[in-house]
Biopython code that builds the backbone (N, CA, C, O; Angstrom):
import numpy as np
from Bio.PDB.StructureBuilder import StructureBuilder

atoms = [
    (1, "MET", "N", (-1.068, -16.564, 1.632)),
    (1, "MET", "CA", (-2.403, -17.002, 1.960)),
    (1, "MET", "C", (-3.365, -15.823, 1.894)),
    (1, "MET", "O", (-3.068, -14.744, 2.407)),
    (2, "GLU", "N", (-4.485, -16.023, 1.280)),
    (2, "GLU", "CA", (-5.500, -14.975, 1.181)),
    (2, "GLU", "C", (-6.201, -14.803, 2.522)),
    (2, "GLU", "O", (-6.460, -15.778, 3.227)),
    (3, "GLU", "N", (-6.502, -13.573, 2.862)),
    (3, "GLU", "CA", (-7.181, -13.233, 4.108)),
    (3, "GLU", "C", (-8.369, -12.336, 3.787)),
    (3, "GLU", "O", (-8.318, -11.574, 2.821)),
    (4, "PRO", "N", (-9.442, -12.411, 4.580)),
    (4, "PRO", "CA", (-10.556, -11.478, 4.387)),
    (4, "PRO", "C", (-10.124, -10.054, 4.729)),
    (4, "PRO", "O", (-9.237, -9.841, 5.556)),
    (5, "TYR", "N", (-10.760, -9.094, 4.084)),
    (5, "TYR", "CA", (-10.548, -7.674, 4.359)),
    (5, "TYR", "C", (-11.830, -7.089, 4.946)),
    (5, "TYR", "O", (-12.931, -7.584, 4.704)),
    (6, "LEU", "N", (-11.657, -6.037, 5.714)),
    (6, "LEU", "CA", (-12.757, -5.174, 6.134)),
    (6, "LEU", "C", (-12.200, -3.768, 6.157)),
    (6, "LEU", "O", (-11.150, -3.531, 6.754)),
    (7, "CYS", "N", (-12.878, -2.832, 5.522)),
    (7, "CYS", "CA", (-12.391, -1.458, 5.476)),
    (7, "CYS", "C", (-12.346, -0.882, 6.887)),
    (7, "CYS", "O", (-13.357, -0.903, 7.589)),
    (8, "PRO", "N", (-11.189, -0.366, 7.315)),
    (8, "PRO", "CA", (-11.071, 0.210, 8.652)),
    (8, "PRO", "C", (-11.751, 1.571, 8.784)),
    (8, "PRO", "O", (-11.914, 2.076, 9.895)),
    (9, "ASN", "N", (-12.143, 2.161, 7.670)),
    (9, "ASN", "CA", (-12.773, 3.474, 7.693)),
    (9, "ASN", "C", (-14.300, 3.365, 7.709)),
    (9, "ASN", "O", (-14.946, 3.827, 8.650)),
    (10, "CYS", "N", (-14.876, 2.756, 6.671)),
    (10, "CYS", "CA", (-16.345, 2.684, 6.592)),
    (10, "CYS", "C", (-16.898, 1.480, 7.356)),
    (10, "CYS", "O", (-18.082, 1.457, 7.695)),
    (11, "LYS", "N", (-16.063, 0.489, 7.629)),
    (11, "LYS", "CA", (-16.413, -0.696, 8.419)),
    (11, "LYS", "C", (-17.632, -1.465, 7.908)),
    (11, "LYS", "O", (-18.265, -2.197, 8.668)),
    (12, "THR", "N", (-17.960, -1.304, 6.632)),
    (12, "THR", "CA", (-19.057, -2.068, 6.047)),
    (12, "THR", "C", (-18.586, -2.883, 4.856)),
    (12, "THR", "O", (-19.156, -3.935, 4.569)),
    (13, "ASN", "N", (-17.567, -2.422, 4.161)),
    (13, "ASN", "CA", (-17.120, -3.071, 2.938)),
    (13, "ASN", "C", (-16.203, -4.254, 3.243)),
    (13, "ASN", "O", (-15.141, -4.095, 3.844)),
    (14, "ARG", "N", (-16.633, -5.437, 2.819)),
    (14, "ARG", "CA", (-15.821, -6.648, 2.909)),
    (14, "ARG", "C", (-15.593, -7.251, 1.521)),
    (14, "ARG", "O", (-15.019, -8.334, 1.401)),
    (15, "THR", "N", (-16.039, -6.555, 0.477)),
    (15, "THR", "CA", (-16.082, -7.159, -0.850)),
    (15, "THR", "C", (-15.270, -6.421, -1.914)),
    (15, "THR", "O", (-14.529, -7.063, -2.658)),
    (16, "TRP", "N", (-15.384, -5.098, -2.011)),
    (16, "TRP", "CA", (-14.822, -4.346, -3.139)),
    (16, "TRP", "C", (-13.561, -3.602, -2.740)),
    (16, "TRP", "O", (-13.598, -2.696, -1.907)),
    (17, "PHE", "N", (-12.428, -3.996, -3.350)),
    (17, "PHE", "CA", (-11.136, -3.395, -3.023)),
    (17, "PHE", "C", (-10.284, -3.256, -4.277)),
    (17, "PHE", "O", (-10.463, -3.995, -5.245)),
    (18, "ASN", "N", (-9.376, -2.324, -4.252)),
    (18, "ASN", "CA", (-8.378, -2.161, -5.302)),
    (18, "ASN", "C", (-7.012, -2.424, -4.686)),
    (18, "ASN", "O", (-6.671, -1.850, -3.651)),
    (19, "LYS", "N", (-6.231, -3.289, -5.320)),
    (19, "LYS", "CA", (-4.852, -3.502, -4.894)),
    (19, "LYS", "C", (-3.987, -2.606, -5.777)),
    (19, "LYS", "O", (-4.025, -2.697, -7.004)),
    (20, "ILE", "N", (-3.215, -1.748, -5.139)),
    (20, "ILE", "CA", (-2.395, -0.775, -5.854)),
    (20, "ILE", "C", (-0.941, -1.222, -5.769)),
    (20, "ILE", "O", (-0.335, -1.176, -4.699)),
    (21, "GLU", "N", (-0.384, -1.653, -6.893)),
    (21, "GLU", "CA", (1.010, -2.091, -6.920)),
    (21, "GLU", "C", (1.928, -0.876, -6.822)),
    (21, "GLU", "O", (1.691, 0.160, -7.442)),
    (22, "GLN", "N", (2.970, -1.035, -6.033)),
    (22, "GLN", "CA", (3.937, 0.053, -5.871)),
    (22, "GLN", "C", (5.288, -0.387, -6.421)),
    (22, "GLN", "O", (5.725, -1.516, -6.198)),
    (23, "SER", "N", (5.927, 0.498, -7.125)),
    (23, "SER", "CA", (7.301, 0.256, -7.561)),
    (23, "SER", "C", (8.082, 1.532, -7.306)),
    (23, "SER", "O", (7.579, 2.638, -7.501)),
    (24, "ASP", "N", (9.306, 1.360, -6.871)),
    (24, "ASP", "CA", (10.093, 2.543, -6.532)),
    (24, "ASP", "C", (11.174, 2.794, -7.575)),
    (24, "ASP", "O", (11.695, 1.869, -8.199)),
    (25, "THR", "N", (11.488, 4.047, -7.742)),
    (25, "THR", "CA", (12.603, 4.487, -8.570)),
    (25, "THR", "C", (13.375, 5.500, -7.751)),
    (25, "THR", "O", (12.858, 6.570, -7.430)),
    (26, "SER", "N", (14.610, 5.168, -7.413)),
    (26, "SER", "CA", (15.441, 6.095, -6.647)),
    (26, "SER", "C", (16.059, 7.106, -7.600)),
    (26, "SER", "O", (16.621, 6.740, -8.633)),
    (27, "VAL", "N", (15.950, 8.367, -7.245)),
    (27, "VAL", "CA", (16.465, 9.436, -8.103)),
    (27, "VAL", "C", (17.243, 10.453, -7.277)),
    (27, "VAL", "O", (17.042, 10.593, -6.071)),
    (28, "LYS", "N", (18.131, 11.155, -7.961)),
    (28, "LYS", "CA", (18.834, 12.302, -7.387)),
    (28, "LYS", "C", (18.337, 13.511, -8.153)),
    (28, "LYS", "O", (18.338, 13.516, -9.384)),
    (29, "LYS", "N", (17.902, 14.564, -7.412)),
    (29, "LYS", "CA", (17.335, 15.745, -8.049)),
    (29, "LYS", "C", (18.227, 16.958, -7.819)),
    (29, "LYS", "O", (18.927, 17.051, -6.811)),
    (30, "ASP", "N", (18.190, 17.864, -8.751)),
    (30, "ASP", "CA", (18.867, 19.139, -8.596)),
    (30, "ASP", "C", (18.089, 19.947, -7.561)),
    (30, "ASP", "O", (16.882, 20.129, -7.722)),
    (31, "PRO", "N", (18.740, 20.439, -6.499)),
    (31, "PRO", "CA", (18.024, 21.145, -5.439)),
    (31, "PRO", "C", (17.428, 22.480, -5.868)),
    (31, "PRO", "O", (16.492, 22.965, -5.232)),
    (32, "GLU", "N", (17.946, 23.079, -6.925)),
    (32, "GLU", "CA", (17.443, 24.373, -7.383)),
    (32, "GLU", "C", (16.264, 24.237, -8.347)),
    (32, "GLU", "O", (15.252, 24.925, -8.210)),
    (33, "THR", "N", (16.412, 23.338, -9.325)),
    (33, "THR", "CA", (15.394, 23.223, -10.368)),
    (33, "THR", "C", (14.414, 22.084, -10.140)),
    (33, "THR", "O", (13.310, 22.107, -10.683)),
    (34, "GLY", "N", (14.792, 21.089, -9.349)),
    (34, "GLY", "CA", (13.961, 19.916, -9.154)),
    (34, "GLY", "C", (14.106, 18.887, -10.265)),
    (34, "GLY", "O", (13.443, 17.850, -10.244)),
    (35, "GLU", "N", (14.970, 19.170, -11.235)),
    (35, "GLU", "CA", (15.184, 18.252, -12.347)),
    (35, "GLU", "C", (15.889, 16.990, -11.854)),
    (35, "GLU", "O", (16.796, 17.061, -11.025)),
    (36, "VAL", "N", (15.460, 15.824, -12.376)),
    (36, "VAL", "CA", (16.122, 14.566, -12.062)),
    (36, "VAL", "C", (17.454, 14.543, -12.800)),
    (36, "VAL", "O", (17.492, 14.643, -14.026)),
    (37, "VAL", "N", (18.549, 14.410, -12.049)),
    (37, "VAL", "CA", (19.877, 14.402, -12.665)),
    (37, "VAL", "C", (20.477, 12.998, -12.718)),
    (37, "VAL", "O", (21.433, 12.754, -13.453)),
    (38, "GLU", "N", (19.908, 12.077, -11.934)),
    (38, "GLU", "CA", (20.420, 10.709, -11.961)),
    (38, "GLU", "C", (19.345, 9.751, -11.434)),
    (38, "GLU", "O", (18.634, 10.065, -10.479)),
    (39, "GLN", "N", (19.238, 8.572, -12.075)),
    (39, "GLN", "CA", (18.362, 7.504, -11.598)),
    (39, "GLN", "C", (19.238, 6.332, -11.184)),
    (39, "GLN", "O", (20.249, 6.036, -11.820)),
    (40, "PHE", "N", (18.833, 5.673, -10.111)),
    (40, "PHE", "CA", (19.586, 4.530, -9.616)),
    (40, "PHE", "C", (18.739, 3.279, -9.796)),
    (40, "PHE", "O", (17.665, 3.152, -9.209)),
    (41, "LEU", "N", (19.234, 2.363, -10.610)),
    (41, "LEU", "CA", (18.506, 1.147, -10.927)),
    (41, "LEU", "C", (19.149, -0.056, -10.251)),
    (41, "LEU", "O", (20.349, -0.063, -9.976)),
    (42, "ASP", "N", (18.341, -1.064, -9.990)),
    (42, "ASP", "CA", (18.817, -2.338, -9.444)),
    (42, "ASP", "C", (19.613, -2.178, -8.150)),
    (42, "ASP", "O", (20.623, -2.853, -7.955)),
    (43, "GLY", "N", (19.167, -1.300, -7.279)),
    (43, "GLY", "CA", (19.790, -1.164, -5.970)),
    (43, "GLY", "C", (21.166, -0.526, -5.983)),
    (43, "GLY", "O", (21.890, -0.644, -4.995)),
    (44, "GLY", "N", (21.554, 0.136, -7.041)),
    (44, "GLY", "CA", (22.874, 0.742, -7.125)),
    (44, "GLY", "C", (22.959, 2.102, -6.443)),
    (44, "GLY", "O", (23.517, 3.044, -7.007)),
    (45, "LEU", "N", (22.414, 2.214, -5.240)),
    (45, "LEU", "CA", (22.407, 3.492, -4.517)),
    (45, "LEU", "C", (23.765, 3.800, -3.908)),
    (45, "LEU", "O", (24.531, 2.884, -3.611)),
    (46, "PRO", "N", (24.072, 5.078, -3.718)),
    (46, "PRO", "CA", (25.280, 5.446, -2.986)),
    (46, "PRO", "C", (25.197, 4.910, -1.551)),
    (46, "PRO", "O", (24.097, 4.651, -1.062)),
    (47, "PRO", "N", (26.330, 4.740, -0.871)),
    (47, "PRO", "CA", (26.339, 4.134, 0.466)),
    (47, "PRO", "C", (25.488, 4.878, 1.501)),
    (47, "PRO", "O", (24.990, 4.249, 2.434)),
    (48, "PHE", "N", (25.312, 6.167, 1.367)),
    (48, "PHE", "CA", (24.568, 6.945, 2.361)),
    (48, "PHE", "C", (23.063, 7.021, 2.077)),
    (48, "PHE", "O", (22.308, 7.543, 2.898)),
    (49, "ALA", "N", (22.626, 6.512, 0.936)),
    (49, "ALA", "CA", (21.211, 6.596, 0.547)),
    (49, "ALA", "C", (20.446, 5.401, 1.104)),
    (49, "ALA", "O", (20.936, 4.272, 1.077)),
    (50, "PHE", "N", (19.244, 5.656, 1.607)),
    (50, "PHE", "CA", (18.405, 4.619, 2.195)),
    (50, "PHE", "C", (17.476, 4.047, 1.128)),
    (50, "PHE", "O", (16.714, 4.798, 0.520)),
    (51, "PRO", "N", (17.520, 2.735, 0.885)),
    (51, "PRO", "CA", (16.637, 2.141, -0.132)),
    (51, "PRO", "C", (15.201, 2.038, 0.372)),
    (51, "PRO", "O", (14.962, 2.035, 1.580)),
    (52, "TYR", "N", (14.258, 1.955, -0.542)),
    (52, "TYR", "CA", (12.842, 1.827, -0.213)),
    (52, "TYR", "C", (12.575, 0.458, 0.401)),
    (52, "TYR", "O", (12.994, -0.565, -0.140)),
    (53, "HIS", "N", (11.878, 0.445, 1.532)),
    (53, "HIS", "CA", (11.513, -0.807, 2.189)),
    (53, "HIS", "C", (10.022, -0.854, 2.486)),
    (53, "HIS", "O", (9.600, -1.536, 3.420)),
    (54, "GLY", "N", (9.232, -0.150, 1.718)),
    (54, "GLY", "CA", (7.795, -0.110, 1.935)),
    (54, "GLY", "C", (7.099, -1.336, 1.381)),
    (54, "GLY", "O", (7.741, -2.243, 0.850)),
    (55, "PRO", "N", (5.780, -1.358, 1.507)),
    (55, "PRO", "CA", (5.024, -2.515, 1.032)),
    (55, "PRO", "C", (5.025, -2.622, -0.491)),
    (55, "PRO", "O", (5.170, -1.629, -1.204)),
    (56, "GLU", "N", (4.861, -3.852, -0.968)),
    (56, "GLU", "CA", (4.812, -4.104, -2.409)),
    (56, "GLU", "C", (3.560, -3.491, -3.021)),
    (56, "GLU", "O", (3.569, -3.037, -4.165)),
    (57, "TYR", "N", (2.483, -3.485, -2.242)),
    (57, "TYR", "CA", (1.257, -2.860, -2.713)),
    (57, "TYR", "C", (0.447, -2.351, -1.529)),
    (57, "TYR", "O", (0.690, -2.724, -0.381)),
    (58, "LYS", "N", (-0.514, -1.496, -1.830)),
    (58, "LYS", "CA", (-1.453, -0.985, -0.840)),
    (58, "LYS", "C", (-2.858, -1.382, -1.283)),
    (58, "LYS", "O", (-3.065, -1.831, -2.410)),
    (59, "VAL", "N", (-3.812, -1.208, -0.380)),
    (59, "VAL", "CA", (-5.197, -1.578, -0.657)),
    (59, "VAL", "C", (-6.069, -0.334, -0.553)),
    (59, "VAL", "O", (-5.883, 0.489, 0.343)),
    (60, "GLN", "N", (-7.016, -0.202, -1.469)),
    (60, "GLN", "CA", (-7.980, 0.891, -1.431)),
    (60, "GLN", "C", (-9.377, 0.301, -1.311)),
    (60, "GLN", "O", (-9.729, -0.639, -2.024)),
    (61, "CYS", "N", (-10.172, 0.863, -0.397)),
    (61, "CYS", "CA", (-11.566, 0.460, -0.268)),
    (61, "CYS", "C", (-12.308, 0.920, -1.519)),
    (61, "CYS", "O", (-12.208, 2.080, -1.919)),
    (62, "GLY", "N", (-13.045, 0.013, -2.127)),
    (62, "GLY", "CA", (-13.799, 0.331, -3.338)),
    (62, "GLY", "C", (-15.091, 1.074, -3.054)),
    (62, "GLY", "O", (-15.802, 1.440, -3.989)),
    (63, "ILE", "N", (-15.415, 1.307, -1.784)),
    (63, "ILE", "CA", (-16.639, 2.024, -1.417)),
    (63, "ILE", "C", (-16.322, 3.451, -0.958)),
    (63, "ILE", "O", (-16.857, 4.411, -1.513)),
    (64, "CYS", "N", (-15.456, 3.597, 0.052)),
    (64, "CYS", "CA", (-15.189, 4.943, 0.585)),
    (64, "CYS", "C", (-13.883, 5.549, 0.065)),
    (64, "CYS", "O", (-13.670, 6.754, 0.197)),
    (65, "GLY", "N", (-12.999, 4.721, -0.529)),
    (65, "GLY", "CA", (-11.785, 5.240, -1.151)),
    (65, "GLY", "C", (-10.571, 5.325, -0.248)),
    (65, "GLY", "O", (-9.509, 5.742, -0.709)),
    (66, "VAL", "N", (-10.679, 4.947, 1.022)),
    (66, "VAL", "CA", (-9.523, 5.037, 1.915)),
    (66, "VAL", "C", (-8.425, 4.084, 1.428)),
    (66, "VAL", "O", (-8.718, 2.983, 0.962)),
    (67, "ILE", "N", (-7.158, 4.511, 1.536)),
    (67, "ILE", "CA", (-6.012, 3.718, 1.098)),
    (67, "ILE", "C", (-5.133, 3.444, 2.304)),
    (67, "ILE", "O", (-4.889, 4.335, 3.118)),
    (68, "GLY", "N", (-4.652, 2.198, 2.420)),
    (68, "GLY", "CA", (-3.758, 1.846, 3.516)),
    (68, "GLY", "C", (-3.032, 0.551, 3.217)),
    (68, "GLY", "O", (-3.203, -0.053, 2.158)),
    (69, "GLU", "N", (-2.215, 0.141, 4.177)),
    (69, "GLU", "CA", (-1.482, -1.104, 4.018)),
    (69, "GLU", "C", (-2.426, -2.281, 4.216)),
    (69, "GLU", "O", (-3.389, -2.201, 4.979)),
    (70, "GLU", "N", (-2.140, -3.364, 3.525)),
    (70, "GLU", "CA", (-3.004, -4.537, 3.554)),
    (70, "GLU", "C", (-3.252, -5.030, 4.978)),
    (70, "GLU", "O", (-4.373, -5.420, 5.307)),
    (71, "GLU", "N", (-2.247, -5.019, 5.806)),
    (71, "GLU", "CA", (-2.378, -5.538, 7.171)),
    (71, "GLU", "C", (-3.466, -4.810, 7.959)),
    (71, "GLU", "O", (-4.128, -5.414, 8.803)),
    (72, "MET", "N", (-3.654, -3.527, 7.692)),
    (72, "MET", "CA", (-4.696, -2.755, 8.366)),
    (72, "MET", "C", (-6.085, -3.300, 8.018)),
    (72, "MET", "O", (-6.945, -3.383, 8.895)),
    (73, "PHE", "N", (-6.316, -3.670, 6.764)),
    (73, "PHE", "CA", (-7.595, -4.224, 6.326)),
    (73, "PHE", "C", (-7.798, -5.630, 6.890)),
    (73, "PHE", "O", (-8.912, -5.994, 7.267)),
    (74, "ILE", "N", (-6.723, -6.420, 6.947)),
    (74, "ILE", "CA", (-6.795, -7.775, 7.492)),
    (74, "ILE", "C", (-7.100, -7.737, 8.987)),
    (74, "ILE", "O", (-7.974, -8.464, 9.459)),
    (75, "GLN", "N", (-6.388, -6.897, 9.733)),
    (75, "GLN", "CA", (-6.597, -6.817, 11.179)),
    (75, "GLN", "C", (-8.005, -6.336, 11.521)),
    (75, "GLN", "O", (-8.603, -6.809, 12.488)),
    (76, "THR", "N", (-8.527, -5.415, 10.747)),
    (76, "THR", "CA", (-9.888, -4.938, 10.989)),
    (76, "THR", "C", (-10.881, -6.081, 10.797)),
    (76, "THR", "O", (-11.825, -6.218, 11.576)),
    (77, "ALA", "N", (-10.677, -6.905, 9.765)),
    (77, "ALA", "CA", (-11.559, -8.055, 9.528)),
    (77, "ALA", "C", (-11.438, -9.075, 10.654)),
    (77, "ALA", "O", (-12.443, -9.651, 11.072)),
    (78, "ARG", "N", (-10.226, -9.306, 11.149)),
    (78, "ARG", "CA", (-10.035, -10.254, 12.253)),
    (78, "ARG", "C", (-10.699, -9.755, 13.536)),
    (78, "ARG", "O", (-11.270, -10.544, 14.289)),
    (79, "ASN", "N", (-10.626, -8.459, 13.782)),
    (79, "ASN", "CA", (-11.186, -7.882, 15.009)),
    (79, "ASN", "C", (-12.700, -7.766, 14.966)),
    (79, "ASN", "O", (-13.340, -7.644, 16.010)),
    (80, "GLN", "N", (-13.283, -7.804, 13.769)),
    (80, "GLN", "CA", (-14.735, -7.708, 13.625)),
    (80, "GLN", "C", (-15.211, -8.811, 12.686)),
    (80, "GLN", "O", (-15.601, -8.538, 11.551)),
    (81, "PRO", "N", (-15.180, -10.062, 13.159)),
    (81, "PRO", "CA", (-15.582, -11.174, 12.295)),
    (81, "PRO", "C", (-17.060, -11.124, 11.956)),
    (81, "PRO", "O", (-17.863, -10.542, 12.685)),
    (82, "ARG", "N", (-17.397, -11.734, 10.854)),
    (82, "ARG", "CA", (-18.818, -11.817, 10.437)),
    (82, "ARG", "C", (-19.539, -12.759, 11.391)),
    (82, "ARG", "O", (-19.006, -13.803, 11.768)),
    (83, "THR", "N", (-20.720, -12.395, 11.766)),
    (83, "THR", "CA", (-21.484, -13.241, 12.676)),
    (83, "THR", "C", (-22.426, -14.179, 11.938)),
    (83, "THR", "O", (-22.781, -15.235, 12.461)),
    (84, "ALA", "N", (-22.830, -13.814, 10.742)),
    (84, "ALA", "CA", (-23.740, -14.661, 9.961)),
    (84, "ALA", "C", (-23.270, -14.674, 8.524)),
    (84, "ALA", "O", (-22.810, -13.662, 7.996)),
    (85, "ARG", "N", (-23.390, -15.818, 7.904)),
    (85, "ARG", "CA", (-23.027, -15.949, 6.492)),
    (85, "ARG", "C", (-24.281, -16.174, 5.678)),
    (85, "ARG", "O", (-25.179, -16.913, 6.079)),
    (86, "LEU", "N", (-24.327, -15.533, 4.539)),
    (86, "LEU", "CA", (-25.426, -15.774, 3.606)),
    (86, "LEU", "C", (-25.110, -16.999, 2.785)),
    (86, "LEU", "O", (-23.968, -17.172, 2.359)),
    (87, "THR", "N", (-26.066, -17.840, 2.553)),
    (87, "THR", "CA", (-25.809, -19.050, 1.758)),
    (87, "THR", "C", (-26.505, -18.971, 0.425)),
    (87, "THR", "O", (-26.405, -19.898, -0.380)),
]
sb = StructureBuilder()
sb.init_structure("model")
sb.init_model(0)
sb.init_chain("A")
sb.init_seg("    ")
for serial, (resi, resn, name, xyz) in enumerate(atoms, 1):
    if name == "N":
        sb.init_residue(resn, " ", resi, " ")
    sb.init_atom(name, np.array(xyz, "f"), 0.0, 1.0, " ", f" {name:<3s}", serial, name[0])
structure = sb.get_structure()
């Protein structure tokens, strides 16, 4: 379900936003060189490795540029509802 947003930083923008899609790639790096020595696809991580459980996307305010999780923008809009609507 779509929800209204309000930027939690500038508190004026309710209209212009960027949705930033996130995708994860699990990698094993060489500790000395930083070179990627192995990539793990389709959840094939070793038993001790923690898989990514972050959000599918983040939201950026199109006015001030702050980036955060969608829920932060939704909660700010819920806590500060519009008092008048333009018709």
